[in-house]
N, C-alpha and C positions, 0 to 999 in steps of 0.2 A: 443635636449631637452632644453626647456626654463622654467623659473621660473613659468610662468603662466600655464604651462602644468602639474604642480604638482597636486596631489590630494588635495582637500580643507583642509584636516587634516594637511598635511605637511605645506601648506602656513600659516595656523593658528598657528601651533606650532612655526614656524620661527618668525612670528610677535610677538607672546606672549612671547616666550623665550627671544627675544631681550629686551623686556620691563622688564621682571622679572630678567634677568641676570644683567641688568644695575642697577636695584634697589638693588639687593643682593650685588653687588660689592661696594655699598656705605657703607656697614657695615661689611660684613663678613671678609674682610682682616684685620680688626682691632679688632676682637673679642678676639684674644689671648691677646692683650694688655689690653683690658677691663677687662678680668677675672684675669690676672696677677696683675692688680692694686688692685682689691678687695680681691682676695684669695691667691695670691702668685703664683710663677712659678710652684711649684710642683703640686699643686691642678689643675692648668690650664693644665698641661701635662696629668694628669689622666683624666680630663674632656674630652679632645680631644680624648684620647685613648678610653674612654668609648663610645664616639659618633661614632667612627669608628666601634667598636665591635657591637654596637646596629644596625648600618646600615647594617652590614654584616648579622647579625642574621635575621633581618626583611626582608632582600633581598631574603633570601631563601624562606620564606613564600610568599613574593610578587611575586617572579618568578613562584612559584607553582600555586598560586591561579589565577594569570593573565591568565594562560593557561586553567583554569577550570571555571572561572566565567566571563571572558572577560576583556578587557583592560579598558574600560571607567569607570566601576564601581569602580575599585581600584584607578584610577586617581582622580575621584571625591572625594572619601574618603580621600585620602592623601592630596589633596588640601584644603579640608575643615579643616583638622587638621593644615595644614600650616597657613591658615588664622587665626584660633583660637590662634595658637602659636605666630604668629607675632603680633596679636592684644594685647595679654598679655605682650609681650616684649615691645611693644610701651607704654603701660600703666605703665609698671615697670620702664620705663626711661622717665617719664613725669614730668612736673612741679609740679605734686601733689604727686608723689611717685618715690622713687629710691630704687629698690630692685634687687641687683645682684643675689640673691638667686632664685627669680622667673625667671630671665633671664637665669640662668644656667639650670633650669628645662626645660624651653621652648626650649633652645638650644638642649638638649638631645632629647626632644620630636620631634622636627622638623627633626633632624638628623636620628632618627629611622624611620620616615615615608618616608624619601627619599628612603629607601630600599623597600618600598611598591610602590612608584611612579615610580622609575627609570626603572625597568624591564617592567612594563606595558606600560609606555610612549614610551620607545625605541622599544618595540615589535610592537606597533601601527604604528610607522613610517615604520618598515620593512613590515608590512602587506600591505601597500599601495604604496610601491616602488618596483622597479625592479633593476636588475643588471645594466641596462642601465642608470638609473638616480640617483642611490644612491650616487655615487661619487660626483655629483654636489650638492646634498642635504647636504652631510656631509661637503663639502667645504664651502657652504654658512653658515651653522651653526657654523663651526669652526671659520670662519672669524668674524661672529657676536659676538660670545662669547669673542674673544680676544679684539674686539673693545669696547664692553661694559665694560670689565675688565679694559682696559687702561683708559677710560674716567671716569667710575664710581669710581674707586679707587682713581684717582686724585682728584675728587670732595670730596669724603669721607674723604680724608686725611686732608682737610681744615675744615670740618664741624663736624667730628665725636666727637671731644673733647667737644664742647659746644652745639651742636644741634642734639644730638642723637635722641631725640623725633621726630623731623621732618624727619630724615632719616628713622627711623623705621616706621613712618606713611606712607612714600612713599612706603616702602616695603609691608606694609599691604595692601595698595591700589592696588599695582601691583598683589599681590596674589589673592585678591578678583576679579580683572579683569580676571585673569587666570581661577579661579574657575567658574565664570559665563560663560566664553567662552567655557570651557569644557562641562558644563551642557547643554548649548543651541545651540552651533555651531558644536562641535566635534561629528563625527559619530562613532558609534561602528564598528570596522573593523573585529571582530573575533566572529564567532558563536561558543562559547565555548561548549554549550550543544551538538550541532550537531557533532562537532569534537570529543568530549569525547565519545559519544555513538558509533560513527564509529570506533574509536580506540579500544574501549572495545569489540566491535563485532568481530573485526579482531583478537585481541589477546586472547579473551575469558576470560579476567580478568580486574580488575581495577588497575590502577597505583597509589599507594600512594606516599606520599612525598619522602620517602627514595628511593623507586624503581625509581621514576622519576629522582632523582639526580644521582642515580647509572648509569642510562642510559647516563647522560651527562659526568660524570667523567671517564667512560669507553670508551668514544668516543676518541680514541687515536689521530687521526689527529687534532681534535678540541683542545685537551689539548696541543698538540705540538705547534699549532698556538698561543695559549695563552702564553705558555712558551717563544716562540720567542719574542712576544710583551713585555713580562715581562723583558727579558734580555736587550732589546733595550731601553725601556722607563726608566729603572733604571738609565741610563746614565744622563738623564736630571734631575732626582730627586736628583742626587748628588750635583746639584747646591745649594740646600738648606741645604746640610749637609757637606760632606767632602770638596767640593770645596770652599764653603763659609768660613769654618773654616780655611782652608789653606791660602786663600787670606787674611783674617783678620790677620793671624799670620805672613805671609811672605812678604806681599807687604807693603813697608814703605811709609810714607808720601812723595808725589812727585807731580810734575806738568806736565800736558800735554796740549798743545795748550792753555796755559794760565789758565788752570783749575787745582786747587789743589785738591788732593784726596788721600785716603788711601785704604786699601784692602776692607773695608766694603763699601765705596763709589763705588769702582770698581765693586763689586758684584751688587750693585744697577744699575750701568750703563749697565751691561750685561743683567740684567732682563728687563730693560726698552728697550734696543735695540731689544731683542727678541720679546717683545710684539708689538712694533711699526712696526717691519719688517713683522711680521705675518699679521698685518692689511694691510700693503702696498702691500705685495706679494701674499696674498691668492687668489685674483681674477686672477692674472696672472697664478698662479699654477693650478687653476681650468681649465683654457683654455688648458694648456700644458697637463694635465693628461687626457683630453678628446681626445687628438690627438694621443696618443701613448698607447700601450698595458699596462694594469694595472700592470701586472707582472714586466715589465721593470721599470715602474715608482716606484714600491715598492722597487726594488733593488737600483735604483739610489738614491731615497730619503733617504733610510736607510743608504746607504754608506756615503753620504754627512753628514748626522746626526751623524753617528758614528765617522767619522774623526774629525768633529768639536768639539764634546764633549770630545773626547779623548785628543785633544790638550788643551782644556780648563782645563781638569783634571790635565794636566802635567806641564803647563808653568805659568809664572808670568808676562811676558812682556805685558803691557797694549794694545799696538797696535796689537800684535799677538792674544791676547784674543778677541779683538773686531772683528778681521777678522775671527777668528774661530767661533765666535757666528754668524756672517753673513752666513758662510758656513752651520753651524748646522741648522739655521732657514730656509734657502732655502730647505734643506733636509726635515725639519719638515713639511713645508707647502705642499710639494709634497707627503710625506709619509702618513701623518695622514688620509686624506680623503680616499685614496686608501686602506689603512689598514682596516679602518672601513667598507668599502664596501665589501672587501674580507671576513672579519669576518662574515658579514651578509650572504654570500654565504655558510658558513659552517653549518648553523643551520636549522633544519627542521621547517616548519611552525607551527606544533602542539606543539612544545616545545620551542618556541622562548624566552619567558620570563625566563624560567629556564636556558637556555644557557646564556642569558644576565646576570642573577644573578651570575652565576659561573664566567663569564668573569670579573666581578667586582673585583675578587681576583687579577687580573693583577696589578691594582693600589695599592691595599693593600700590595701585595707582593713586589712591587717596593719600597714602603715606608720602608719595613723591610730590603730589601737588601741595600738600601741607608744608613740606620742606621748602618748596619754592615760595610759599607764602611768607616764610621768614625773610627771604631775599627781597621780595616785593615790599615788605613792610619797612625796609630801610629807606625807601624813597617815597612811600605814601603815608599819609596821616592815618590815624585810627578810623576816622569817619570815612575816608576814601577806601580803606580796606573793608569797612562795613558795607559800603556800596558794592564793592567787588563781590563780596560774599553773597549779598542779596541777589545780584544779577546772575551769579553762578547758579544759585538755587532755583531762581525763576526759569533759567534755561533748562535745568533738569526737569522741572514740572512741565515745561512745554514739550520736552521729548517724551515724557510719560504720556501726555495727551496724544501725541502723534502716533504712538504705537498701541494705544488702548484698543482701537478697532481690530488690530491684528491679534491681540491677546484674546479678545472675545471670539474671534473666528477660530483660533487654534483650540480654545476650550471646547467649542462645539465639535470640532474635528476629532479631538481625542475621545470625546464621549461617544461619537458615532463609531469610531474604530473599536473601542472597548465593547460597545454593544454588539457590533457585528461579529466579534470573536467569541461571544458568549454562546453557550449551548441553548437549545430551544427552551429548556426548563429555566435556565438563568434569565433568558429574555422575558419569559412570562413573569418571573419574580420581580424584575425591574419595572415592568409595566404595572404590576399590581402595587408595588411600593410607591410608584409615582402617582 
């Protein structure tokens, strides 16, 4: 499988996501600083919490309607709101007007419509990919995201203070480009009306929003897979919470290779190391994961990831921390694309957006668990917290292993359904190609 063999929608999304992710990374990492300056830390915390809750709430509706009206319509709606929101943000931070109040409003507006855009956009990618090429697609998008974050955040750090208007103008232009691309180039991939009528004919009833999500949350293998991902990804989220607090408190001012640093600086080094290594290693990992079974790659990547972050949770020695981050990042670049590809195998085509919306709780749940880790760290030592992290990760790996037979069974089931829905000519092409 090569990049040029992807469906046009996938190639368009990769190109456009690269541009929009770069533009967004110019400003988003610094928005907490911006709001704290104007409103204080307490209000900033509430604002970010509200943005998360709004995104979750709209995500439920976005996941439901993307499976009922199609992907493209919701993507166009959301991107139109993004354009309007970023345009207002640009004007509210211009030479003619400075309004943090308008910026806060547009921040919430944009966050809420990510819940609309995300399930539809992700489902569209799954509509036009297969189990054979999804890992490569996710590897490319994962690498692209980290590259744009590393470069964009570095540039934004120098210009956000005095040139916010220009940075928001770049973001507005990038979103406009994305909107026009979606309208004129992206193809609809899901015949929602046909699928809905066929499903209602078979079941003899309509599925409302509640019934739709009951189907998702009662899918035990899918929920176990999500729980496994939650337990493992929480280890990395601790870097922003317990680990950062512990390093700031316990690592004294010192020098390594002629560079003076303290615990806060060391945390920055670890985050920079992670981002740079992801960019450097992602292509290599994509080659490796295509040569070996996905199941083995998931276990190997997860184990390296768990060991690395368990050590980072427990120790203070700078050299050991840097080596542990190397190990964790190698595991990350192996694990993440495979994990995303296997997740796609768990979900039926007629409810993809709803499943994706529910899966969004993995990240929100990881934020909650990592926050609780700060409280737990007040009564446990670093080594004890490291053991907690290790057993959480191993528990996640055990859950992955538990649901793996079901993933394989569903993969075969979806293939048979796709095959049976093909025309006779298409069936012959599949047989010839195989």
